[in-house]
C-alpha positions in Angstrom: -3.9 153.1 93.9 -5.4 151.0 91.2 -8.5 149.1 92.0 -6.7 146.1 90.6 -4.2 146.3 93.3 -4.7 143.6 95.9 -4.1 144.1 99.6 -4.0 142.0 102.5 -7.3 142.3 104.5 -7.0 140.2 107.7 -10.9 140.7 108.3 -11.9 139.8 104.9 -9.6 136.9 104.8 -11.2 135.7 108.4 -14.6 136.2 107.2 -14.2 134.3 103.8 -12.5 131.3 105.8 -15.3 131.3 108.4 -17.8 130.9 105.5 -16.0 127.8 104.3 -16.4 124.1 105.7 -13.6 123.1 108.0 -12.0 120.9 105.2 -12.0 123.8 102.7 -10.2 126.0 105.4 -7.5 123.1 106.1 -7.0 123.1 102.1 -6.6 126.9 102.0 -4.0 126.7 105.0 -2.1 123.6 103.2 -2.1 125.5 99.9 -0.2 128.6 101.3 2.4 126.4 103.1 2.8 124.0 99.9 3.7 127.0 97.9 6.4 127.9 100.4 8.1 124.4 100.6 10.6 125.1 97.6 11.9 128.0 100.0 12.1 125.6 103.1 14.0 122.8 101.1 16.5 125.4 99.7 17.3 126.8 103.2 17.3 123.3 104.6 20.0 122.4 102.1 21.9 125.3 102.4 22.3 124.7 106.2 22.8 121.0 105.5 20.3 120.2 108.1 19.7 116.6 107.0 15.8 117.2 106.9 15.7 119.0 103.6 12.6 116.7 102.5 10.8 116.2 105.8 8.6 119.3 105.6 7.4 118.5 102.2 6.8 114.8 103.5 4.4 116.4 106.2 2.7 118.6 103.5 1.9 115.4 101.6 0.6 113.5 104.7 -1.6 116.7 105.4 -2.9 116.7 102.0 -3.7 113.1 102.4 -5.6 113.8 105.7 -7.6 116.6 104.0 -8.4 114.6 100.8 -9.4 111.5 102.8 -11.2 113.3 105.5 -9.2 111.1 107.9 -6.7 112.8 110.1 -6.2 109.8 112.3 -3.8 108.2 110.2 -0.7 110.6 111.7 0.0 111.7 115.3 -0.5 115.3 114.3 0.4 116.7 118.0 3.9 115.1 117.8 4.0 116.1 113.9 3.3 119.8 114.8 6.0 119.5 117.6 8.5 118.2 114.9 7.5 121.2 112.6 7.9 123.9 115.6 11.4 122.4 116.3 12.5 123.1 112.7 11.7 126.6 112.7 14.9 128.6 112.7 15.4 131.0 115.6 16.7 134.3 115.4 20.2 133.1 116.0 20.2 131.3 112.7 22.1 133.0 110.1 20.7 132.7 106.4 19.3 136.5 105.8 16.3 136.5 103.6 16.2 132.7 102.9 16.1 132.1 106.7 13.3 134.6 107.1 11.2 132.7 104.4 11.9 129.5 105.8 10.6 130.6 109.3 7.5 131.7 107.4 7.1 128.6 105.4 7.3 126.3 108.6 5.1 128.6 110.7 2.7 128.4 107.6 2.9 124.6 107.8 2.5 124.6 111.7 -0.8 126.7 111.3 -2.0 124.4 108.8 -1.6 121.4 111.1 -3.5 123.3 113.8 -6.4 123.4 111.4 -6.7 119.9 111.5 -6.5 120.0 115.4 -8.5 123.0 116.1 -11.4 124.3 114.0 -10.9 127.9 114.0 -10.8 130.0 111.0 -7.9 132.1 112.6 -5.4 129.1 112.2 -5.9 129.1 108.4 -5.8 132.8 108.3 -2.3 132.7 110.2 -1.2 130.2 107.6 -2.2 132.4 104.8 -0.8 135.4 106.4 2.6 134.0 106.8 2.8 133.3 102.9 2.0 137.1 102.6 4.6 138.0 105.1 7.4 136.1 103.1 6.5 137.9 100.1 6.4 141.4 102.0 9.8 140.6 103.6 11.3 139.8 100.3 9.8 142.8 98.6 11.3 145.2 101.6 14.6 143.6 101.5 14.8 143.5 97.7 13.8 147.3 97.2 15.1 148.7 100.4 11.8 150.4 100.9 10.7 150.8 104.4 6.8 151.2 104.6 6.9 154.0 106.9 4.6 156.4 105.1 1.4 155.8 102.9 3.3 156.6 99.9 5.9 153.9 100.6 3.3 151.6 101.8 1.4 151.8 98.4 4.8 151.4 96.5 5.7 148.2 98.2 2.0 146.8 98.0 2.3 147.1 94.4 5.6 144.9 94.3 4.9 142.0 91.8 6.2 139.7 94.6 3.3 140.9 96.8 0.7 140.9 94.2 1.4 137.7 92.7 1.0 136.1 96.5 -2.2 137.8 97.0 -3.6 137.1 93.6 -2.9 133.6 94.3 -4.6 133.7 97.7 -7.7 135.2 96.1 -7.9 132.4 93.5 -7.5 129.8 96.3 -11.0 131.1 97.9 -12.5 131.2 94.6 -11.5 127.6 93.9 -12.8 126.6 97.5 -16.1 128.2 96.9 -16.5 126.0 94.1 -15.5 123.0 96.1 -12.4 122.2 93.8 -9.7 121.2 96.3 -8.1 118.9 93.7 -7.4 121.7 91.6 -6.2 124.0 94.3 -3.7 121.1 95.2 -2.6 121.0 91.6 -2.4 124.8 91.4 -0.3 125.1 94.7 2.1 122.3 93.5 2.7 123.9 90.2 3.0 127.6 91.3 5.4 127.9 94.3 5.6 131.0 96.1 8.9 131.8 94.8 10.6 130.4 91.6 14.0 128.6 91.7 15.7 131.7 90.0 14.1 134.1 92.6 15.2 131.5 95.5 18.7 131.5 94.0 18.9 135.3 94.2 17.6 135.3 97.7 20.3 133.2 98.9 22.7 136.4 98.9 20.3 138.6 100.3 21.0 139.4 104.0 
């Protein structure tokens, strides 16, 4: 495997997050959830849930709390319950898009928990769900089941996975520089999946 190939290393991610101040960990988690919001919105629109924009509103409120350092403006425990109730269960149809929407809302839930519980693991779980979404997309698009080292390496090299992992490494670099504003800008500008990709995912079971 080429040295330039990124992989998801849970312990590396935890150590990197633990070395950051709480607000930076919160921003890292929020960035992962932010990038997944377009997928969440497309799924909500497809299901006509009536809550197409609610998750993004919560993300905006989350960033406001992070940037101002004031989490007291919103009832976060109640909002966390609201997000948890929005997560599609296994009985909900929707194929790949439903799976990604689940990852998106779970990532958002962990990002909210970062405000409530100062533990690096909460941020790591938020970031891991973004990786999981890319991993599942690559598996379903290629049909490759990573049950051997060779297949794992092939799947890891998939552009969707490498793009997600590259952005997560860039997040950490920005946070080490203390540039939360640029992190937010990039998270909004570079969603986990393009509109063209999401359109294709809609038909993947």
